[in-house]
Backbone bond lengths (Angstrom), bond angles and torsions (degrees), N, CA, C in turn:
res aa  C-N    CA-C-N  psi(-1)  N-CA   C-N-CA  omega(-1)  CA-C   N-CA-C  phi
1 M - - - 1.466 - - 1.574 105.64 -
2 T 1.344 114.43 130.82 1.464 123.22 -179.81 1.480 107.14 -77.40
3 Q 1.374 110.38 165.23 1.494 118.17 177.62 1.450 110.01 -64.58
4 I 1.285 124.46 -34.01 1.430 132.28 179.42 1.539 106.22 -61.60
5 E 1.436 113.47 -45.63 1.475 117.90 -177.90 1.530 111.85 -67.99
6 R 1.342 112.77 -38.93 1.531 117.47 -179.49 1.481 107.50 -64.38
7 H 1.211 120.01 -40.11 1.533 122.45 -176.60 1.507 109.75 -71.85
8 A 1.356 116.81 -30.64 1.449 116.48 177.98 1.590 109.59 -74.76
9 V 1.329 118.90 -27.89 1.485 120.25 176.28 1.533 107.37 -69.83
10 I 1.356 114.62 -45.41 1.508 118.01 179.70 1.493 110.80 -59.46
11 F 1.282 116.47 -50.29 1.537 122.09 -179.53 1.566 109.10 -59.48
12 A 1.254 120.88 -34.90 1.437 121.00 177.05 1.465 112.45 -67.15
13 R 1.361 115.84 -39.73 1.460 122.01 -177.38 1.587 105.80 -70.88
14 L 1.345 119.46 -34.87 1.432 123.15 175.87 1.545 112.47 -65.56
15 E 1.282 115.02 -40.68 1.491 117.09 178.73 1.412 114.43 -68.42
16 A 1.356 120.71 -21.74 1.419 124.93 178.78 1.495 116.79 -83.99
17 L 1.375 113.69 -9.31 1.437 118.36 -179.32 1.591 111.37 -73.44
18 H 1.361 113.75 149.99 1.421 116.95 171.70 1.487 109.64 -96.20
19 P 1.333 117.46 161.40 1.471 119.42 179.90 1.565 110.26 -51.45
20 G 1.307 111.35 134.71 1.562 116.57 179.62 1.439 112.41 92.72
21 Q 1.341 120.22 -20.63 1.535 120.51 179.85 1.612 106.58 -84.21
22 H 1.326 111.82 158.40 1.457 118.15 177.11 1.527 112.22 -133.34
23 L 1.311 109.58 166.02 1.470 122.09 178.20 1.502 105.27 -123.25
24 R 1.270 118.14 129.60 1.459 122.00 178.84 1.458 107.76 -111.34
25 L 1.367 116.54 133.47 1.560 122.72 179.52 1.409 107.08 -124.16
26 L 1.306 114.75 139.29 1.491 127.52 177.41 1.622 105.31 -117.29
27 Y 1.213 113.58 119.09 1.457 120.56 -179.21 1.453 113.19 -118.25
28 D 1.368 117.71 155.17 1.476 121.40 176.12 1.521 108.16 -103.38
29 S 1.307 119.49 6.81 1.491 120.15 178.23 1.600 102.89 -149.24
30 D 1.299 117.75 166.28 1.420 124.25 -173.98 1.532 110.11 -69.74
31 P 1.376 118.83 119.44 1.506 121.21 -173.93 1.463 111.21 -80.79
32 Q 1.323 124.93 35.23 1.394 125.24 -175.89 1.585 112.62 -62.59
33 L 1.285 118.08 -41.73 1.421 120.73 177.01 1.612 112.06 -58.98
34 L 1.253 110.77 -45.30 1.489 115.87 178.05 1.565 108.51 -63.27
35 R 1.318 119.20 -38.80 1.493 121.56 -179.13 1.567 107.10 -66.09
36 D 1.266 121.42 -45.08 1.460 124.46 177.12 1.590 110.43 -57.74
37 R 1.253 115.47 -48.91 1.490 117.93 177.27 1.492 109.29 -62.15
38 F 1.325 119.31 -48.08 1.427 127.29 177.73 1.502 110.75 -49.11
39 N 1.299 116.16 -55.34 1.449 123.12 -176.44 1.568 111.36 -61.78
40 T 1.353 118.95 -35.72 1.434 124.53 176.77 1.496 110.08 -65.95
41 R 1.317 114.70 -46.67 1.517 119.56 -169.99 1.519 112.60 -82.40
42 F 1.374 119.57 -37.58 1.429 120.98 -172.08 1.549 112.34 -118.93
43 N 1.294 117.71 31.15 1.517 119.86 -176.19 1.472 112.71 -48.44
44 G 1.369 115.69 111.46 1.459 122.30 172.34 1.523 115.53 90.99
45 Q 1.353 115.95 -5.40 1.424 118.63 -177.19 1.541 114.22 -92.18
46 Y 1.351 113.22 -16.19 1.477 120.72 -176.23 1.460 108.19 -139.52
47 E 1.314 113.28 162.61 1.517 118.86 173.26 1.545 106.34 -113.36
48 W 1.323 117.42 133.09 1.431 122.75 177.56 1.560 105.88 -103.76
49 L 1.288 114.88 127.11 1.468 118.39 -178.72 1.660 105.14 -127.67
50 D 1.318 112.46 122.53 1.470 120.13 176.54 1.533 103.72 -83.65
51 M 1.383 116.00 113.59 1.411 118.73 177.13 1.508 110.17 -90.62
52 K 1.359 118.04 -33.11 1.443 120.35 177.60 1.493 107.74 -149.72
53 A 1.318 119.03 128.25 1.432 124.29 -177.40 1.566 111.99 -119.00
54 G 1.361 108.27 88.10 1.451 118.95 170.46 1.648 114.99 58.58
55 P 1.248 114.49 -174.31 1.418 133.67 4.61 1.542 115.32 -77.47
56 L 1.192 118.56 -24.52 1.476 121.23 -171.11 1.521 110.51 -101.08
57 V 1.358 119.78 -32.08 1.407 125.25 -179.17 1.522 110.37 -134.76
58 W 1.335 114.50 144.37 1.502 121.33 174.33 1.521 106.62 -122.14
59 R 1.341 117.43 126.09 1.429 120.86 177.78 1.454 108.19 -118.00
60 V 1.359 115.69 131.71 1.475 119.73 -172.02 1.564 103.00 -131.66
61 Q 1.374 115.24 142.43 1.464 119.26 172.13 1.500 105.25 -122.84
62 I 1.312 118.90 130.26 1.433 124.46 -178.92 1.517 106.72 -122.21
63 T 1.342 113.76 115.21 1.551 121.42 -176.13 1.560 109.10 -106.98
64 R 1.366 114.82 133.13 1.448 118.90 175.33 1.515 107.66 -80.00
65 L 1.286 114.04 126.59 1.461 120.95 -179.65 1.521 113.38 -80.10
66 G 1.300 117.62 159.08 1.532 122.10 179.75 1.544 105.50 128.77
67 T 1.402 106.98 -168.92 1.517 116.72 -171.87 1.488 106.89 -114.13
68 N 1.377 114.90 176.48 1.469 119.71 174.77 1.529 111.38 69.53
69 A 1.354 116.64 42.52 1.452 119.66 179.63 1.556 113.63 -60.42
70 R 1.319 114.98 141.27 1.479 121.37 177.82 1.519 105.16 -125.31
71 C 1.295 115.78 153.28 1.455 117.16 176.67 1.529 110.92 -97.23
72 L 1.261 115.86 126.32 1.477 120.82 176.78 1.592 109.29 -142.06
73 V 1.260 117.87 120.17 1.454 118.55 -176.81 1.532 107.12 -118.57
74 G 1.351 117.02 133.01 1.440 116.24 177.04 1.561 108.28 -155.78
75 R 1.335 115.83 171.00 1.368 121.68 175.66 1.569 107.78 -123.05
76 F 1.303 116.73 152.00 1.409 120.64 -178.28 1.484 110.35 -130.85
77 P 1.322 117.48 157.94 1.406 117.45 -175.41 1.573 115.45 -61.40
78 A 1.264 117.80 150.07 1.490 119.32 -176.23 1.460 110.00 -61.52
79 V 1.391 114.41 145.90 1.493 121.38 171.74 1.518 105.97 -98.75
80 P 1.374 115.87 121.48 1.441 112.24 178.64 1.454 117.15 -54.49
81 T 1.356 115.98 141.99 1.492 126.45 -179.06 1.556 112.28 77.84
82 A 1.288 116.00 -15.52 1.423 114.54 174.59 1.608 100.21 -106.82
83 L 1.210 119.43 131.77 1.491 125.12 -168.40 1.437 113.77 -56.99
84 A 1.332 128.76 58.24 1.444 126.02 175.44 1.460 119.65 35.67
85 A 1.365 116.81 57.57 1.413 116.05 -172.40 1.540 110.76 -145.38
86 L 1.349 115.65 64.64 1.373 118.80 165.23 1.477 112.69 -104.82
87 D 1.230 117.79 120.36 1.514 122.57 173.07 1.469 111.57 -145.40
88 R 1.256 119.09 139.63 1.478 120.99 -179.28 1.516 108.12 -124.06
89 G 1.323 112.09 152.20 1.496 116.80 -178.47 1.502 107.98 172.09
90 Q 1.248 116.00 -163.61 1.477 124.03 -179.72 1.437 106.61 -137.49
91 D 1.385 118.37 133.04 1.407 121.37 177.70 1.504 107.96 -74.75
92 A 1.383 115.88 149.46 1.403 120.32 174.23 1.516 115.00 -66.43
93 A 1.210 121.55 135.15 1.464 123.44 -175.35 1.574 111.46 -74.51
């Protein structure tokens, strides 16, 4: 799977989120290119939170902004070269 295909999968997962839900990504390299594309495509619709920034692992949480949050937790197939870590959900308050 190419980087563009991986990003398309991630963007589709993001678009499926309801306000208040988040997607967590675990990468084995700096996801700066994804962040640049993310900022261009979703400016102001989501919040990007760097939970861990290298040097071996990068963990990112992306939360859809808005109201009427619902809880939905799921796991998705691993994306090659990104360390198999797509999950979405909502943390308990």
